[in-house]
N, C-alpha and C positions, 0 to 999 in steps of 0.2 A: 142222176142226183149223186153228188159226192158222198163218200162214206162219212158217217158221223164220227167226229173227233171227241175224245173224252174231254170234259170240261174241268178246268181247275176251279178251286173253291171261289177265287176272286171273280172269275168269269161267270160262275153261276150266280153270284150276287149281282153282277151287271145285268144278266138276263132277267132275273125275277124282280130286280129292283129298279129297272129302267135307268140304270146308270147312277143310282143313288146309294150304292153300297157303302161308300165312305160316310156320306151324310147320315144315312139311316143307322149305321152301326154306332156312330158317335151319339146320335140322338137316343138310340136304344139304351146305351149305357147311362147317358145323362138322365133320361126319364126314370130309369130304374133307381138311380140314386135319389132323385127328387122324391120318388114315391115313399122312400124310407125316412124322409125328413120328419123329425118328430117335434119341430118347433111350432108351437100353437099360436104364436103371436101375429101371424101374417095379417096384413090389412092396415087400414088407416087408424091413426091414433087421434086425429082431429081433422076437420074439414080442410081439404087441400086447396091451394091457390093454383097449382100447376098439376097437370096430368102426364106430362112428358118432358124430357130433357134433351136438348141438343148441346153437346159440349164441343167446343172448338179448342183443340190443343195445338200449341205452337212449340214444337220441340226445338231445343238448341239454346234457349235462353234469350227471350225477347228483351231488348233494352228498354227499361221503363223510363230512363232519363232522356231518351230520344223519342218517346211516343206519348205516354199518358201522364207522366209525373213531372210537372213544370218546376224547375229549380233555377230561378233567376240568380241565386248566389253562386251557383256553379258557373254560370256565364260570366259573372263578375270576377271570378277567380281564374278565368281562362288563362292557361299557360303558366300558372304558378304551381309550385310543387304540391302534390296532394299529401305527401308524407315527408316533410322537411327533415325529420330525424332518421329516416331510412330504416325504421323498425318494422314496417308493415310488409307482409308478404301476401300477395293475392294467390289465387289458385295456380296460375301458370306464369306469373311474372311479378316483378317488383313494380310498384305503382309508378306511373309516369306523372306528367303534369295534369292538372285538372283539365277536363275536356267537356265543354258545354255541349248541349244538344246540336247535332248536325243538321237539324231542321228547326225552324222557328216555331214557337208556340203561339197560339191565339185563343181567345175566349170564344165560346160558341154556345148557341141555344139560349133559352130563357134562364137556364141555371148558371150560365157564365163559366162553365168548366173549361179548363185549359186542355187543348189537344194539339199535338204537333201537326205540321203540314204534311206529314207522311200519310195521314189518314183523313183526307178531305171529305170523303163520303160518310164515314162513321161520325165525323164531326157534326154532320147534319142530323144525326140520330142521338146526339149526346143527351137530350132530355129523356131518353128511354133507358139510359145506362146508369148503373151504380158501380162505382169504382172502388176496389179494395186496394188501397195504396200501400198498406203495411204488411204485405205478404212476405213470408220468410220460408226457407227450406232448411233442413238439417244436413244437407249434403251439397257439395259443389261439383259432384260427379254427375254426368248426365243420366246414366242408368239408374242409380239409387234415387236421385231427385225425381226422375220420372215415376219410379215406383211409388215414392211418397205422395206425389201429387195425385196419383191415381188410386192408391190403396190405403194411404196413411202410414205406410211403413217403408223404410229405405231398403229392406231386404225383399227379394222376390218371394212369391208363393202365397201372398195374402190376396183376398178377394178385392177386385176393383170396385169402384163406386157403382159402375153400371151393373155389376153382378149383384151387389147388395140391394140396389133399387129393384131389380127384377125378382130377387129372392123375397123381398118384402111385399111387393105389390103385384107380382105376376105380370102376365101379358094382357094387353087389351086387343090383341089380334089372334084369331084362330089359325091364320095361314102364314104368318110371318114371325120370325124370332122376336123376343121381347127386347133384346139388346143387340144392336147392329153397329159395327165399326166400319168406317170408310177411310182406309189408309191413304196417304199421299200416293199418287201414281208412281212416284220415284222409288217407293219401297216402304218398308216398315220403319217405325221410329226407333230411337235407342231403347234397347231392352226388348224389342220385338213384341210378340203376342202375349208375353207375360203382363203387359200393361192392361190388357182387358181380360185377364184370366179370372177364374172363379175361386182359385185357391182351395181352401178346405170346404167351401160351399158345394152343394151338388153341382156337378159339371154342366148341367143344363143351363146354368146361369152365366156361363162365360159368353163373351161377345162373339157373334157370328160375323166374320169378315166378308164384306161384299166387294167385288172387283168393280172399280168405277170406270174402267176402260170400256168405252162403248163397243169396241171391237171384240170384247171377250164376254163369255157368259158371266152373270153376276156371282155365281157360286161354282167353284171347280167341281167337275164330275157331276154336274146337275143333270146332264143328259147322257145317253149311252155313247160309248166310244164309236168311232166310225164303223168298226167291224160288226157292231150290234145295232146299227141304225135301223135295220129292218124290223127291229122289235118295238119301235115306237108306234104310237097311234092305237088302233084297235087291239093289236096283239098285246101291247103293254098294258092297256086297261083291263083286258080279259085276264091277264096274269095277276094283276093286283086284286081284281074281284075274287079270283080263286083263292089267293092267299088270305084275303079278308074272311072268306067263308071258313077256311081252315082255322084261322086264328080265333074267330068267334066261337066256333064249335069247341075248340080247346079251352077257351075261357069259361064257357058255360059249366063245365065240369069242375071248375076251380074257382068258384065264386068267392069273392073277398080277397083274392090275390092281387093286391094293388100293384105289385111289381110287374106282373104279367100285363095288367091293363096299361101300365105306363109304357111297356115295350111296344104293345100294339099301337098305342096312340102316337108313339115316336115315329113308327114307320108311316103311319097315316099322314103326319105332319110333313115328313120328308117327301112324300108323294105330292102333297098340296103345294110344296115349294116350287115344283116344276111349273106351276101356273102363276103363283103369287109373286115369286122373286122376279121373273122376267117382266111381268106387268108393272111392278113397282119401279123398276129401273128403266122402263121404256119411256123416253122423253118425247116421243113423236106427237103425243097428244097435247103437249104444252104449247101455248100461244107464242107467236113470234115476239110479242112484247115481253113475255116472261123470259124467253131465251136471251133476249137482248139485255134484260135487267141483270142477268147473271153472266153476261158477256161470254157465252159458251163458245163463240167463234174465235175468241182471242187466244193466241198461241200460249201465252204464259198465264193469263188470268182464268181462262176457260176451264182447265181441269179442276181447280178449286171451286169455281162457280158451279160446276156440275156436282161436286160433292155436296155443296150447300143445298142445291136444288133437290138432290136425292134425299137429303135429310128431311126437307119439308115434306116430300112425298111419303116418306116412311112414317113420319109422325101422323100425317093425315090418315094413314092406313092402320094406325093403332100400335106402332112400335113405341115402346115405353122409353127407351134410352138410346140415343144415337150419338156416337163419338166420331168427330171428324179430325183428321190430322193434317195440319198445314205445315208440311215439312217431313223429311224422312230421316234415315239413319245419318249420323255424323261421319262424313268422310272428308278427305283433303279437298280443298277448293280447286276448281279449274276455272270455269267461267264465273261461277258463284258457288257459295256453300249450298248444300242441298237442304239446309234448314237455317234456323235463326242464329247459329253459333258464329258470331262475327268477331273472331280474334284478329284477323288480318285487315279487314276493311269494312267498317260499319256502313259506309255510304254505298258501297257495291252490294253487300248482302242484304241489309235492311232495305236498301233502295229497290231491290228486286222483290223481296217478300212483302213489303209494305202495301203496294197496290194490289197484290194477290189477296191478302187478308182483308184489306179495306173494301174492295169491290164485292167479294163474296159474302162477307159478314153483313155489310150494309144492305145488300140485296136480300139476304135472308130475313133480316129484321123487317124490311119494307114489305116483302112478300107475305110473311106471316101476319103482319098487321092488316094488310089488305084482305086477307082471307078470314079474319077474325080468330086467328090461332095464336097470336102473340100473348094474349092474356092467359092462355092455358099452357103455354110452352115456355119453359125456363131455358134461357140461353146462357151458357157459361163460356167465357173465353179466358184461357190461362196458359201459362208456360211453366217450366220446372224451376227456374230461378231467373234473376235479372242479370244486369251487367254493371260493371264498375264505373264510377264517375271519372276515373282517371284514364288517361290514354294508354293503350298498349300498341304503340306505333300508330297506325290508322284504325286500329280496332279497339275492342274493350274485352276485359277478362270476365270470368264468371263471378257472379255476386249472389250467393245464397242469402245474404243479409237483407235483401230488399228486392221486391218486384211488385208488379201490379197485375191483378186479375179483374175482370169485370163481369157483371151479370145483368140480364135484361129480361123483360117479360115475366110471366108466371108469378105475379105477386111481388115483383121487385119495384121499389120506388125509384123511378128514373131521375136523372139529374142530381144524384146524391153521391157522397163519397164516405168511405170509412177508413180511419187511420191516416197516418202520414209518415214520411221518412224524414231524416235529418236534413239540414240545410243543403247538403250536397247530393242527397239521394243515395248515400252509402249504406245506411242501415234503417230498419224500421224504428220509428221513435214513438209515435202515439198509437196505442192499441196494436201492438205486434200481433199478427194474425197468421195462422198456419192453415194447412189444408183441412185440419180437423174442423175449424170454424166454418170454412167454405162448405164442407161436406154436411155439417150439422144444419147449416142454413138451407142448403138444397133439399135435404130430407124433410125439413120442417115445411118448406113450401109444397112438397109433395104429400103432406099430411102424415108424415112419419116422425116419431120422436126418436132421435138418434141414440138415446140411452136405452130404448126398449127394443130396438132392432138388433137382436143378438143371435148367436149360433154357438152351441156348445162344442168345443173342439179341444182335444188333448188336455182335458182337465180344467179348461178355462172357458168362461162365457165371453166370446169374442164379439166385437162390434166394429163398424167401419171407423169410428172415431177413437177406438182404443179406450183410454181413460181420460181423454181430452175432449175439447170441442165445446163451443158456445154458439148459439144462434145469434147472428148479427142483426139485431132488431132494428137498428137505425137505417137499414136500407130496405126494409119491408114496407109495403104499402098498407 
């Protein structure tokens, strides 16, 4: 037998924690902070219509005038100067000529809403969707606009919507995190993990990132490293049982120490993740029809389809808030842009991402409805800002003055629309709407009053909607 080698502290964590040192340590700190949370308001303020949220985020700036927002006047002014006086400056360019949609619009469904041909599958679900056509942002920069869309603030460091939801409602699953994020397989979005951070809330409420690559474990360091693989199985369980005995004996002599109980519970959750996370992300039990619905075998569409299917599986298992990213960090284009930021070529970039979003989101709506989950699951699809109605070569520049988001399921009145933009789609005109209103409406559907969901921080009672926000009642069923 080889001589025993001294163990470093990290290796010791690997041995006793079954490879969960990083996960358990983070959970330990998070639970300890959550245990000291003195906010007494948690829970429902009124009967909810939805019990879970799936948010699809399209980073880069999805063009509303090419997708959801029909502007015939823009087509009529095709090729004419957008700004004849030359006084307007866009984010990265001077306005070119007016540029109509690169895809024709058609009316769909009983509601007769207009959708471009870029989304033929979602067009078939239009009677389930409520459009927010007058969305605006306070920044034309990707990072700050992403932060605003997620947290209500253009500065980093504020809690994301998912963190606020789980802070207010807690988890419906004992074995999975309450807030799960499924990034695009190409990488993280602009701003990175701050987009799903907990800010000043207890850290336990930050999003847990799951790897959607089927060849990789769902959570990094979920299992022991190769050198400690012999510790799995009975040896690992025996070690955890022994630790549990020590923890409980220690806790008995310290009754009422909620911080200690939280730490013990955090380790126990981390251990349970070894079973629950792989099971939740294992798609082998799904039928061939379901896999075909999400087009999992398609080289380009399949990865996002997998994200959408995983979101459905997570909601089924009690995860409260799932955020999916359809696009990654903004980098220079090669074959295509890695997200919706189409400065150079709208047809090339939106032409790629359109079928990806269309197939995955439509499949998700169809699948949820077939399983009786659409009524209790709120679907939100948004981006950080829109794009300009004037040409930037073959592309379009950033437009924080107008974009479209949509909602479905979970108490939303399908086939409706809120607000509108001006004749060219350049600015919100009727009922200008910000993320505060979208967030207030989502919380309302979850049974939470956005003005009562607060957390005292640095001398101020904070909330997701800051001092803003109105529930958008005309899209509620």
